[in-house]
mmCIF file as gemmi writes it, N, C-alpha and C atoms, coordinates in Angstrom:
data_model
loop_
_atom_site.group_PDB
_atom_site.id
_atom_site.type_symbol
_atom_site.label_atom_id
_atom_site.label_alt_id
_atom_site.label_comp_id
_atom_site.label_asym_id
_atom_site.label_entity_id
_atom_site.label_seq_id
_atom_site.pdbx_PDB_ins_code
_atom_site.Cartn_x
_atom_site.Cartn_y
_atom_site.Cartn_z
_atom_site.occupancy
_atom_site.B_iso_or_equiv
_atom_site.pdbx_formal_charge
_atom_site.auth_seq_id
_atom_site.auth_asym_id
_atom_site.pdbx_PDB_model_num
ATOM 1 N N . MET Axp A 1 ? 103.779 -27.678 -68.751 1 0 ? 1 A 1
ATOM 2 C CA . MET Axp A 1 ? 104.058 -27.388 -70.144 1 0 ? 1 A 1
ATOM 3 C C . MET Axp A 1 ? 104.844 -28.553 -70.761 1 0 ? 1 A 1
ATOM 4 N N . LEU Axp A 2 ? 104.459 -28.952 -71.933 1 0 ? 2 A 1
ATOM 5 C CA . LEU Axp A 2 ? 105.116 -30.058 -72.614 1 0 ? 2 A 1
ATOM 6 C C . LEU Axp A 2 ? 106.422 -29.596 -73.247 1 0 ? 2 A 1
ATOM 7 N N . ALA Axp A 3 ? 107.427 -30.412 -73.089 1 0 ? 3 A 1
ATOM 8 C CA . ALA Axp A 3 ? 108.712 -30.092 -73.711 1 0 ? 3 A 1
ATOM 9 C C . ALA Axp A 3 ? 108.62 -30.395 -75.199 1 0 ? 3 A 1
ATOM 10 N N . GLN Axp A 4 ? 109.158 -29.511 -75.976 1 0 ? 4 A 1
ATOM 11 C CA . GLN Axp A 4 ? 109.164 -29.728 -77.421 1 0 ? 4 A 1
ATOM 12 C C . GLN Axp A 4 ? 110.313 -30.66 -77.772 1 0 ? 4 A 1
ATOM 13 N N . SER Axp A 5 ? 110.018 -31.582 -78.647 1 0 ? 5 A 1
ATOM 14 C CA . SER Axp A 5 ? 111.095 -32.464 -79.08 1 0 ? 5 A 1
ATOM 15 C C . SER Axp A 5 ? 111.903 -31.745 -80.156 1 0 ? 5 A 1
ATOM 16 N N . VAL Axp A 6 ? 113.183 -31.882 -80.032 1 0 ? 6 A 1
ATOM 17 C CA . VAL Axp A 6 ? 114.083 -31.232 -80.979 1 0 ? 6 A 1
ATOM 18 C C . VAL Axp A 6 ? 114.535 -32.276 -81.983 1 0 ? 6 A 1
ATOM 19 N N . LYS Axp A 7 ? 114.271 -32.014 -83.231 1 0 ? 7 A 1
ATOM 20 C CA . LYS Axp A 7 ? 114.702 -32.926 -84.284 1 0 ? 7 A 1
ATOM 21 C C . LYS Axp A 7 ? 116.153 -32.631 -84.63 1 0 ? 7 A 1
ATOM 22 N N . PRO Axp A 8 ? 116.959 -33.671 -84.77 1 0 ? 8 A 1
ATOM 23 C CA . PRO Axp A 8 ? 118.342 -33.43 -85.167 1 0 ? 8 A 1
ATOM 24 C C . PRO Axp A 8 ? 118.401 -32.856 -86.579 1 0 ? 8 A 1
ATOM 25 N N . ALA Axp A 9 ? 119.388 -32.043 -86.798 1 0 ? 9 A 1
ATOM 26 C CA . ALA Axp A 9 ? 119.567 -31.444 -88.117 1 0 ? 9 A 1
ATOM 27 C C . ALA Axp A 9 ? 119.871 -32.546 -89.13 1 0 ? 9 A 1
ATOM 28 N N . PRO Axp A 10 ? 119.463 -32.362 -90.381 1 0 ? 10 A 1
ATOM 29 C CA . PRO Axp A 10 ? 119.753 -33.375 -91.406 1 0 ? 10 A 1
ATOM 30 C C . PRO Axp A 10 ? 121.242 -33.69 -91.522 1 0 ? 10 A 1
ATOM 31 N N . VAL Axp A 11 ? 122.088 -32.69 -91.288 1 0 ? 11 A 1
ATOM 32 C CA . VAL Axp A 11 ? 123.534 -32.915 -91.359 1 0 ? 11 A 1
ATOM 33 C C . VAL Axp A 11 ? 123.958 -33.902 -90.279 1 0 ? 11 A 1
ATOM 34 N N . ASP Axp A 12 ? 123.381 -33.755 -89.068 1 0 ? 12 A 1
ATOM 35 C CA . ASP Axp A 12 ? 123.702 -34.679 -87.983 1 0 ? 12 A 1
ATOM 36 C C . ASP Axp A 12 ? 123.247 -36.094 -88.317 1 0 ? 12 A 1
ATOM 37 N N . ASP Axp A 13 ? 122.065 -36.208 -88.916 1 0 ? 13 A 1
ATOM 38 C CA . ASP Axp A 13 ? 121.564 -37.524 -89.331 1 0 ? 13 A 1
ATOM 39 C C . ASP Axp A 13 ? 122.5 -38.163 -90.351 1 0 ? 13 A 1
ATOM 40 N N . LEU Axp A 14 ? 122.931 -37.372 -91.31 1 0 ? 14 A 1
ATOM 41 C CA . LEU Axp A 14 ? 123.825 -37.877 -92.349 1 0 ? 14 A 1
ATOM 42 C C . LEU Axp A 14 ? 125.149 -38.323 -91.742 1 0 ? 14 A 1
ATOM 43 N N . ARG Axp A 15 ? 125.675 -37.513 -90.836 1 0 ? 15 A 1
ATOM 44 C CA . ARG Axp A 15 ? 126.95 -37.852 -90.198 1 0 ? 15 A 1
ATOM 45 C C . ARG Axp A 15 ? 126.819 -39.14 -89.383 1 0 ? 15 A 1
ATOM 46 N N . ALA Axp A 16 ? 125.727 -39.282 -88.646 1 0 ? 16 A 1
ATOM 47 C CA . ALA Axp A 16 ? 125.512 -40.496 -87.853 1 0 ? 16 A 1
ATOM 48 C C . ALA Axp A 16 ? 125.379 -41.716 -88.761 1 0 ? 16 A 1
ATOM 49 N N . GLU Axp A 17 ? 124.671 -41.55 -89.855 1 0 ? 17 A 1
ATOM 50 C CA . GLU Axp A 17 ? 124.506 -42.642 -90.817 1 0 ? 17 A 1
ATOM 51 C C . GLU Axp A 17 ? 125.854 -43.018 -91.434 1 0 ? 17 A 1
ATOM 52 N N . GLN Axp A 18 ? 126.642 -42.006 -91.764 1 0 ? 18 A 1
ATOM 53 C CA . GLN Axp A 18 ? 127.96 -42.23 -92.347 1 0 ? 18 A 1
ATOM 54 C C . GLN Axp A 18 ? 128.871 -42.943 -91.343 1 0 ? 18 A 1
ATOM 55 N N . ASN Axp A 19 ? 128.836 -42.502 -90.076 1 0 ? 19 A 1
ATOM 56 C CA . ASN Axp A 19 ? 129.658 -43.141 -89.044 1 0 ? 19 A 1
ATOM 57 C C . ASN Axp A 19 ? 129.271 -44.601 -88.845 1 0 ? 19 A 1
ATOM 58 N N . ALA Axp A 20 ? 127.977 -44.879 -88.872 1 0 ? 20 A 1
ATOM 59 C CA . ALA Axp A 20 ? 127.512 -46.26 -88.719 1 0 ? 20 A 1
ATOM 60 C C . ALA Axp A 20 ? 127.994 -47.118 -89.889 1 0 ? 20 A 1
ATOM 61 N N . TYR Axp A 21 ? 127.98 -46.553 -91.085 1 0 ? 21 A 1
ATOM 62 C CA . TYR Axp A 21 ? 128.432 -47.289 -92.265 1 0 ? 21 A 1
ATOM 63 C C . TYR Axp A 21 ? 129.942 -47.535 -92.204 1 0 ? 21 A 1
ATOM 64 N N . VAL Axp A 22 ? 130.701 -46.526 -91.766 1 0 ? 22 A 1
ATOM 65 C CA . VAL Axp A 22 ? 132.154 -46.69 -91.616 1 0 ? 22 A 1
ATOM 66 C C . VAL Axp A 22 ? 132.439 -47.822 -90.637 1 0 ? 22 A 1
ATOM 67 N N . LYS Axp A 23 ? 131.714 -47.848 -89.538 1 0 ? 23 A 1
ATOM 68 C CA . LYS Axp A 23 ? 131.914 -48.899 -88.539 1 0 ? 23 A 1
ATOM 69 C C . LYS Axp A 23 ? 131.589 -50.274 -89.125 1 0 ? 23 A 1
ATOM 70 N N . GLN Axp A 24 ? 130.493 -50.356 -89.856 1 0 ? 24 A 1
ATOM 71 C CA . GLN Axp A 24 ? 130.059 -51.628 -90.448 1 0 ? 24 A 1
ATOM 72 C C . GLN Axp A 24 ? 131.093 -52.166 -91.438 1 0 ? 24 A 1
ATOM 73 N N . ILE Axp A 25 ? 131.54 -51.327 -92.36 1 0 ? 25 A 1
ATOM 74 C CA . ILE Axp A 25 ? 132.51 -51.835 -93.338 1 0 ? 25 A 1
ATOM 75 C C . ILE Axp A 25 ? 133.888 -51.991 -92.707 1 0 ? 25 A 1
ATOM 76 N N . GLY Axp A 26 ? 134.179 -51.178 -91.687 1 0 ? 26 A 1
ATOM 77 C CA . GLY Axp A 26 ? 135.448 -51.32 -90.974 1 0 ? 26 A 1
ATOM 78 C C . GLY Axp A 26 ? 135.587 -52.699 -90.348 1 0 ? 26 A 1
ATOM 79 N N . ILE Axp A 27 ? 134.502 -53.208 -89.807 1 0 ? 27 A 1
ATOM 80 C CA . ILE Axp A 27 ? 134.52 -54.554 -89.217 1 0 ? 27 A 1
ATOM 81 C C . ILE Axp A 27 ? 134.785 -55.604 -90.295 1 0 ? 27 A 1
ATOM 82 N N . ALA Axp A 28 ? 134.137 -55.456 -91.428 1 0 ? 28 A 1
ATOM 83 C CA . ALA Axp A 28 ? 134.356 -56.401 -92.532 1 0 ? 28 A 1
ATOM 84 C C . ALA Axp A 28 ? 135.803 -56.323 -93.019 1 0 ? 28 A 1
ATOM 85 N N . TYR Axp A 29 ? 136.336 -55.108 -93.141 1 0 ? 29 A 1
ATOM 86 C CA . TYR Axp A 29 ? 137.726 -54.938 -93.57 1 0 ? 29 A 1
ATOM 87 C C . TYR Axp A 29 ? 138.68 -55.554 -92.544 1 0 ? 29 A 1
ATOM 88 N N . TRP Axp A 30 ? 138.414 -55.327 -91.255 1 0 ? 30 A 1
ATOM 89 C CA . TRP Axp A 30 ? 139.246 -55.871 -90.189 1 0 ? 30 A 1
ATOM 90 C C . TRP Axp A 30 ? 139.309 -57.395 -90.297 1 0 ? 30 A 1
ATOM 91 N N . MET Axp A 31 ? 138.165 -58.025 -90.504 1 0 ? 31 A 1
ATOM 92 C CA . MET Axp A 31 ? 138.131 -59.489 -90.616 1 0 ? 31 A 1
ATOM 93 C C . MET Axp A 31 ? 138.966 -59.972 -91.799 1 0 ? 31 A 1
ATOM 94 N N . LYS Axp A 32 ? 138.878 -59.28 -92.927 1 0 ? 32 A 1
ATOM 95 C CA . LYS Axp A 32 ? 139.675 -59.659 -94.102 1 0 ? 32 A 1
ATOM 96 C C . LYS Axp A 32 ? 141.169 -59.54 -93.808 1 0 ? 32 A 1
ATOM 97 N N . LEU Axp A 33 ? 141.555 -58.452 -93.14 1 0 ? 33 A 1
ATOM 98 C CA . LEU Axp A 33 ? 142.968 -58.227 -92.843 1 0 ? 33 A 1
ATOM 99 C C . LEU Axp A 33 ? 143.51 -59.263 -91.86 1 0 ? 33 A 1
ATOM 100 N N . VAL Axp A 34 ? 142.75 -59.56 -90.825 1 0 ? 34 A 1
ATOM 101 C CA . VAL Axp A 34 ? 143.171 -60.564 -89.843 1 0 ? 34 A 1
ATOM 102 C C . VAL Axp A 34 ? 143.293 -61.926 -90.517 1 0 ? 34 A 1
ATOM 103 N N . ARG Axp A 35 ? 142.359 -62.239 -91.389 1 0 ? 35 A 1
ATOM 104 C CA . ARG Axp A 35 ? 142.387 -63.51 -92.128 1 0 ? 35 A 1
ATOM 105 C C . ARG Axp A 35 ? 143.67 -63.629 -92.955 1 0 ? 35 A 1
ATOM 106 N N . GLU Axp A 36 ? 144.179 -62.505 -93.452 1 0 ? 36 A 1
ATOM 107 C CA . GLU Axp A 36 ? 145.402 -62.529 -94.271 1 0 ? 36 A 1
ATOM 108 C C . GLU Axp A 36 ? 146.677 -62.48 -93.436 1 0 ? 36 A 1
ATOM 109 N N . GLY Axp A 37 ? 146.544 -62.312 -92.109 1 0 ? 37 A 1
ATOM 110 C CA . GLY Axp A 37 ? 147.721 -62.368 -91.248 1 0 ? 37 A 1
ATOM 111 C C . GLY Axp A 37 ? 148.152 -61.061 -90.616 1 0 ? 37 A 1
ATOM 112 N N . VAL Axp A 38 ? 147.394 -59.999 -90.776 1 0 ? 38 A 1
ATOM 113 C CA . VAL Axp A 38 ? 147.724 -58.733 -90.123 1 0 ? 38 A 1
ATOM 114 C C . VAL Axp A 38 ? 147.356 -58.865 -88.646 1 0 ? 38 A 1
ATOM 115 N N . PRO Axp A 39 ? 148.262 -58.49 -87.73 1 0 ? 39 A 1
ATOM 116 C CA . PRO Axp A 39 ? 147.924 -58.544 -86.304 1 0 ? 39 A 1
ATOM 117 C C . PRO Axp A 39 ? 146.663 -57.722 -86.007 1 0 ? 39 A 1
ATOM 118 N N . LYS Axp A 40 ? 145.874 -58.2 -85.051 1 0 ? 40 A 1
ATOM 119 C CA . LYS Axp A 40 ? 144.557 -57.619 -84.794 1 0 ? 40 A 1
ATOM 120 C C . LYS Axp A 40 ? 144.581 -56.115 -84.536 1 0 ? 40 A 1
ATOM 121 N N . SER Axp A 41 ? 145.508 -55.635 -83.716 1 0 ? 41 A 1
ATOM 122 C CA . SER Axp A 41 ? 145.513 -54.196 -83.404 1 0 ? 41 A 1
ATOM 123 C C . SER Axp A 41 ? 145.888 -53.367 -84.63 1 0 ? 41 A 1
ATOM 124 N N . ASP Axp A 42 ? 146.847 -53.832 -85.409 1 0 ? 42 A 1
ATOM 125 C CA . ASP Axp A 42 ? 147.215 -53.115 -86.632 1 0 ? 42 A 1
ATOM 126 C C . ASP Axp A 42 ? 146.094 -53.205 -87.668 1 0 ? 42 A 1
ATOM 127 N N . ALA Axp A 43 ? 145.442 -54.353 -87.727 1 0 ? 43 A 1
ATOM 128 C CA . ALA Axp A 43 ? 144.322 -54.525 -88.665 1 0 ? 43 A 1
ATOM 129 C C . ALA Axp A 43 ? 143.203 -53.544 -88.342 1 0 ? 43 A 1
ATOM 130 N N . ARG Axp A 44 ? 142.974 -53.308 -87.069 1 0 ? 44 A 1
ATOM 131 C CA . ARG Axp A 44 ? 141.92 -52.361 -86.659 1 0 ? 44 A 1
ATOM 132 C C . ARG Axp A 44 ? 142.245 -50.955 -87.159 1 0 ? 44 A 1
ATOM 133 N N . THR Axp A 45 ? 143.487 -50.541 -86.977 1 0 ? 45 A 1
ATOM 134 C CA . THR Axp A 45 ? 143.915 -49.208 -87.414 1 0 ? 45 A 1
ATOM 135 C C . THR Axp A 45 ? 143.818 -49.075 -88.928 1 0 ? 45 A 1
ATOM 136 N N . ILE Axp A 46 ? 144.287 -50.077 -89.638 1 0 ? 46 A 1
ATOM 137 C CA . ILE Axp A 46 ? 144.267 -50.048 -91.103 1 0 ? 46 A 1
ATOM 138 C C . ILE Axp A 46 ? 142.835 -50.097 -91.629 1 0 ? 46 A 1
ATOM 139 N N . ALA Axp A 47 ? 142.017 -50.966 -91.059 1 0 ? 47 A 1
ATOM 140 C CA . ALA Axp A 47 ? 140.621 -51.091 -91.503 1 0 ? 47 A 1
ATOM 141 C C . ALA Axp A 47 ? 139.875 -49.778 -91.314 1 0 ? 47 A 1
ATOM 142 N N . ALA Axp A 48 ? 140.098 -49.12 -90.184 1 0 ? 48 A 1
ATOM 143 C CA . ALA Axp A 48 ? 139.44 -47.832 -89.931 1 0 ? 48 A 1
ATOM 144 C C . ALA Axp A 48 ? 139.88 -46.8 -90.958 1 0 ? 48 A 1
ATOM 145 N N . ALA Axp A 49 ? 141.173 -46.773 -91.266 1 0 ? 49 A 1
ATOM 146 C CA . ALA Axp A 49 ? 141.688 -45.803 -92.236 1 0 ? 49 A 1
ATOM 147 C C . ALA Axp A 49 ? 141.084 -46.033 -93.623 1 0 ? 49 A 1
ATOM 148 N N . ILE Axp A 50 ? 141.036 -47.279 -94.052 1 0 ? 50 A 1
ATOM 149 C CA . ILE Axp A 50 ? 140.505 -47.582 -95.383 1 0 ? 50 A 1
ATOM 150 C C . ILE Axp A 50 ? 139.003 -47.318 -95.439 1 0 ? 50 A 1
ATOM 151 N N . ALA Axp A 51 ? 138.293 -47.681 -94.392 1 0 ? 51 A 1
ATOM 152 C CA . ALA Axp A 51 ? 136.843 -47.441 -94.358 1 0 ? 51 A 1
ATOM 153 C C . ALA Axp A 51 ? 136.541 -45.944 -94.41 1 0 ? 51 A 1
ATOM 154 N N . LYS Axp A 52 ? 137.274 -45.15 -93.641 1 0 ? 52 A 1
ATOM 155 C CA . LYS Axp A 52 ? 137.054 -43.698 -93.649 1 0 ? 52 A 1
ATOM 156 C C . LYS Axp A 52 ? 137.423 -43.105 -95.004 1 0 ? 52 A 1
ATOM 157 N N . TYR Axp A 53 ? 138.437 -43.664 -95.63 1 0 ? 53 A 1
ATOM 158 C CA . TYR Axp A 53 ? 138.814 -43.199 -96.962 1 0 ? 53 A 1
ATOM 159 C C . TYR Axp A 53 ? 137.725 -43.542 -97.98 1 0 ? 53 A 1
ATOM 160 N N . ASP Axp A 54 ? 137.218 -44.757 -97.907 1 0 ? 54 A 1
ATOM 161 C CA . ASP Axp A 54 ? 136.181 -45.188 -98.852 1 0 ? 54 A 1
ATOM 162 C C . ASP Axp A 54 ? 134.9 -44.378 -98.707 1 0 ? 54 A 1
ATOM 163 N N . VAL Axp A 55 ? 134.495 -44.094 -97.48 1 0 ? 55 A 1
ATOM 164 C CA . VAL Axp A 55 ? 133.216 -43.433 -97.236 1 0 ? 55 A 1
ATOM 165 C C . VAL Axp A 55 ? 133.322 -41.919 -97.327 1 0 ? 55 A 1
ATOM 166 N N . ALA Axp A 56 ? 134.347 -41.346 -96.701 1 0 ? 56 A 1
ATOM 167 C CA . ALA Axp A 56 ? 134.425 -39.883 -96.588 1 0 ? 56 A 1
ATOM 168 C C . ALA Axp A 56 ? 135.62 -39.277 -97.321 1 0 ? 56 A 1
ATOM 169 N N . LYS Axp A 57 ? 136.386 -40.097 -98.031 1 0 ? 57 A 1
ATOM 170 C CA . LYS Axp A 57 ? 137.599 -39.641 -98.729 1 0 ? 57 A 1
ATOM 171 C C . LYS Axp A 57 ? 138.569 -38.945 -97.768 1 0 ? 57 A 1
ATOM 172 N N . ARG Axp A 58 ? 138.567 -39.407 -96.521 1 0 ? 58 A 1
ATOM 173 C CA . ARG Axp A 58 ? 139.469 -38.85 -95.513 1 0 ? 58 A 1
ATOM 174 C C . ARG Axp A 58 ? 140.817 -39.553 -95.623 1 0 ? 58 A 1
ATOM 175 N N . PRO Axp A 59 ? 141.897 -38.809 -95.859 1 0 ? 59 A 1
ATOM 176 C CA . PRO Axp A 59 ? 143.209 -39.449 -96.003 1 0 ? 59 A 1
ATOM 177 C C . PRO Axp A 59 ? 143.696 -40.014 -94.666 1 0 ? 59 A 1
ATOM 178 N N . PRO Axp A 60 ? 144.486 -41.061 -94.711 1 0 ? 60 A 1
ATOM 179 C CA . PRO Axp A 60 ? 144.989 -41.657 -93.472 1 0 ? 60 A 1
ATOM 180 C C . PRO Axp A 60 ? 146.025 -40.764 -92.795 1 0 ? 60 A 1
ATOM 181 N N . SER Axp A 61 ? 146.167 -40.941 -91.488 1 0 ? 61 A 1
ATOM 182 C CA . SER Axp A 61 ? 147.187 -40.219 -90.725 1 0 ? 61 A 1
ATOM 183 C C . SER Axp A 61 ? 148.56 -40.786 -91.09 1 0 ? 61 A 1
ATOM 184 N N . SER Axp A 62 ? 149.609 -40.14 -90.625 1 0 ? 62 A 1
ATOM 185 C CA . SER Axp A 62 ? 150.958 -40.63 -90.929 1 0 ? 62 A 1
ATOM 186 C C . SER Axp A 62 ? 151.188 -42.005 -90.298 1 0 ? 62 A 1
ATOM 187 N N . GLU Axp A 63 ? 150.64 -42.24 -89.102 1 0 ? 63 A 1
ATOM 188 C CA . GLU Axp A 63 ? 150.758 -43.555 -88.463 1 0 ? 63 A 1
ATOM 189 C C . GLU Axp A 63 ? 150.036 -44.618 -89.294 1 0 ? 63 A 1
ATOM 190 N N . GLN Axp A 64 ? 148.845 -44.282 -89.763 1 0 ? 64 A 1
ATOM 191 C CA . GLN Axp A 64 ? 148.081 -45.219 -90.582 1 0 ? 64 A 1
ATOM 192 C C . GLN Axp A 64 ? 148.792 -45.49 -91.903 1 0 ? 64 A 1
ATOM 193 N N . LYS Axp A 65 ? 149.356 -44.444 -92.512 1 0 ? 65 A 1
ATOM 194 C CA . LYS Axp A 65 ? 150.094 -44.628 -93.77 1 0 ? 65 A 1
ATOM 195 C C . LYS Axp A 65 ? 151.264 -45.585 -93.586 1 0 ? 65 A 1
ATOM 196 N N . ALA Axp A 66 ? 151.99 -45.426 -92.473 1 0 ? 66 A 1
ATOM 197 C CA . ALA Axp A 66 ? 153.139 -46.299 -92.213 1 0 ? 66 A 1
ATOM 198 C C . ALA Axp A 66 ? 152.7 -47.76 -92.104 1 0 ? 66 A 1
ATOM 199 N N . LEU Axp A 67 ? 151.586 -48.004 -91.423 1 0 ? 67 A 1
ATOM 200 C CA . LEU Axp A 67 ? 151.074 -49.372 -91.31 1 0 ? 67 A 1
ATOM 201 C C . LEU Axp A 67 ? 150.614 -49.9 -92.666 1 0 ? 67 A 1
ATOM 202 N N . ILE Axp A 68 ? 149.98 -49.043 -93.444 1 0 ? 68 A 1
ATOM 203 C CA . ILE Axp A 68 ? 149.505 -49.449 -94.772 1 0 ? 68 A 1
ATOM 204 C C . ILE Axp A 68 ? 150.685 -49.843 -95.658 1 0 ? 68 A 1
ATOM 205 N N . VAL Axp A 69 ? 151.746 -49.057 -95.621 1 0 ? 69 A 1
ATOM 206 C CA . VAL Axp A 69 ? 152.945 -49.381 -96.405 1 0 ? 69 A 1
ATOM 207 C C . VAL Axp A 69 ? 153.543 -50.704 -95.917 1 0 ? 69 A 1
ATOM 208 N N . HIS Axp A 70 ? 153.651 -50.847 -94.61 1 0 ? 70 A 1
ATOM 209 C CA . HIS Axp A 70 ? 154.255 -52.053 -94.026 1 0 ? 70 A 1
ATOM 210 C C . HIS Axp A 70 ? 153.491 -53.323 -94.409 1 0 ? 70 A 1
ATOM 211 N N . TYR Axp A 71 ? 152.173 -53.247 -94.376 1 0 ? 71 A 1
ATOM 212 C CA . TYR Axp A 71 ? 151.343 -54.425 -94.643 1 0 ? 71 A 1
ATOM 213 C C . TYR Axp A 71 ? 150.75 -54.43 -96.052 1 0 ? 71 A 1
ATOM 214 N N . SER Axp A 72 ? 151.314 -53.658 -96.964 1 0 ? 72 A 1
ATOM 215 C CA . SER Axp A 72 ? 150.716 -53.535 -98.298 1 0 ? 72 A 1
ATOM 216 C C . SER Axp A 72 ? 150.495 -54.872 -99.015 1 0 ? 72 A 1
ATOM 217 N N . PRO Axp A 73 ? 151.415 -55.838 -98.941 1 0 ? 73 A 1
ATOM 218 C CA . PRO Axp A 73 ? 151.126 -57.114 -99.621 1 0 ? 73 A 1
ATOM 219 C C . PRO Axp A 73 ? 149.884 -57.818 -99.057 1 0 ? 73 A 1
ATOM 220 N N . LEU Axp A 74 ? 149.725 -57.764 -97.74 1 0 ? 74 A 1
ATOM 221 C CA . LEU Axp A 74 ? 148.564 -58.412 -97.124 1 0 ? 74 A 1
ATOM 222 C C . LEU Axp A 74 ? 147.281 -57.636 -97.409 1 0 ? 74 A 1
ATOM 223 N N . ILE Axp A 75 ? 147.392 -56.322 -97.482 1 0 ? 75 A 1
ATOM 224 C CA . ILE Axp A 75 ? 146.23 -55.49 -97.824 1 0 ? 75 A 1
ATOM 225 C C . ILE Axp A 75 ? 145.789 -55.802 -99.251 1 0 ? 75 A 1
ATOM 226 N N . CYS Axp A 76 ? 146.746 -55.968 -100.141 1 0 ? 76 A 1
ATOM 227 C CA . CYS Axp A 76 ? 146.413 -56.345 -101.527 1 0 ? 76 A 1
ATOM 228 C C . CYS Axp A 76 ? 145.736 -57.707 -101.572 1 0 ? 76 A 1
ATOM 229 N N . ARG Axp A 77 ? 146.282 -58.666 -100.822 1 0 ? 77 A 1
ATOM 230 C CA . ARG Axp A 77 ? 145.682 -60.005 -100.8 1 0 ? 77 A 1
ATOM 231 C C . ARG Axp A 77 ? 144.261 -59.989 -100.252 1 0 ? 77 A 1
ATOM 232 N N . ALA Axp A 78 ? 144.001 -59.054 -99.327 1 0 ? 78 A 1
ATOM 233 C CA . ALA Axp A 78 ? 142.65 -58.918 -98.766 1 0 ? 78 A 1
ATOM 234 C C . ALA Axp A 78 ? 141.738 -58.129 -99.705 1 0 ? 78 A 1
ATOM 235 N N . GLN Axp A 79 ? 142.284 -57.702 -100.836 1 0 ? 79 A 1
ATOM 236 C CA . GLN Axp A 79 ? 141.56 -56.917 -101.851 1 0 ? 79 A 1
ATOM 237 C C . GLN Axp A 79 ? 141.053 -55.593 -101.287 1 0 ? 79 A 1
ATOM 238 N N . LEU Axp A 80 ? 141.887 -54.954 -100.452 1 0 ? 80 A 1
ATOM 239 C CA . LEU Axp A 80 ? 141.525 -53.673 -99.853 1 0 ? 80 A 1
ATOM 240 C C . LEU Axp A 80 ? 142.456 -52.544 -100.29 1 0 ? 80 A 1
ATOM 241 N N . TRP Axp A 81 ? 143.358 -52.835 -101.216 1 0 ? 81 A 1
ATOM 242 C CA . TRP Axp A 81 ? 144.291 -51.801 -101.651 1 0 ? 81 A 1
ATOM 243 C C . TRP Axp A 81 ? 143.563 -50.735 -102.45 1 0 ? 81 A 1
ATOM 244 N N . ARG Axp A 82 ? 143.867 -49.482 -102.163 1 0 ? 82 A 1
ATOM 245 C CA . ARG Axp A 82 ? 143.324 -48.335 -102.888 1 0 ? 82 A 1
ATOM 246 C C . ARG Axp A 82 ? 144.514 -47.562 -103.44 1 0 ? 82 A 1
ATOM 247 N N . THR Axp A 83 ? 144.617 -47.47 -104.752 1 0 ? 83 A 1
ATOM 248 C CA . THR Axp A 83 ? 145.769 -46.846 -105.394 1 0 ? 83 A 1
ATOM 249 C C . THR Axp A 83 ? 146.039 -45.445 -104.867 1 0 ? 83 A 1
ATOM 250 N N . SER Axp A 84 ? 145.006 -44.659 -104.687 1 0 ? 84 A 1
ATOM 251 C CA . SER Axp A 84 ? 145.19 -43.262 -104.276 1 0 ? 84 A 1
ATOM 252 C C . SER Axp A 84 ? 145.254 -43.079 -102.763 1 0 ? 84 A 1
ATOM 253 N N . LEU Axp A 85 ? 145.221 -44.151 -102.002 1 0 ? 85 A 1
ATOM 254 C CA . LEU Axp A 85 ? 145.184 -44.067 -100.541 1 0 ? 85 A 1
ATOM 255 C C . LEU Axp A 85 ? 146.394 -43.346 -99.959 1 0 ? 85 A 1
ATOM 256 N N . LEU Axp A 86 ? 147.556 -43.552 -100.524 1 0 ? 86 A 1
ATOM 257 C CA . LEU Axp A 86 ? 148.775 -42.959 -99.981 1 0 ? 86 A 1
ATOM 258 C C . LEU Axp A 86 ? 149.209 -41.696 -100.712 1 0 ? 86 A 1
ATOM 259 N N . LEU Axp A 87 ? 148.436 -41.244 -101.673 1 0 ? 87 A 1
ATOM 260 C CA . LEU Axp A 87 ? 148.83 -40.079 -102.462 1 0 ? 87 A 1
ATOM 261 C C . LEU Axp A 87 ? 148.499 -38.752 -101.799 1 0 ? 87 A 1
ATOM 262 N N . ASP Axp A 88 ? 147.533 -38.737 -100.906 1 0 ? 88 A 1
ATOM 263 C CA . ASP Axp A 88 ? 147.121 -37.474 -100.277 1 0 ? 88 A 1
ATOM 264 C C . ASP Axp A 88 ? 148.129 -36.998 -99.266 1 0 ? 88 A 1
């Protein structure tokens, strides 16, 4: 008997597509932050937070907020500042 192929639900497809996009722009954001002088590990955390905020409107964690506040001048120079990022 042939196994039936199970198609992923459209919601799963959308989520996978969204995750791929977050990863793609997160890498671009990370490069901008590192170029402006943010240490690589902190840049990764900040880039992920901003990318998730841009794509899914997910607010940053308290750890991410603290890094964003700390590096706010460099984030602005990288043109990644979002006015409402810290309001949630």
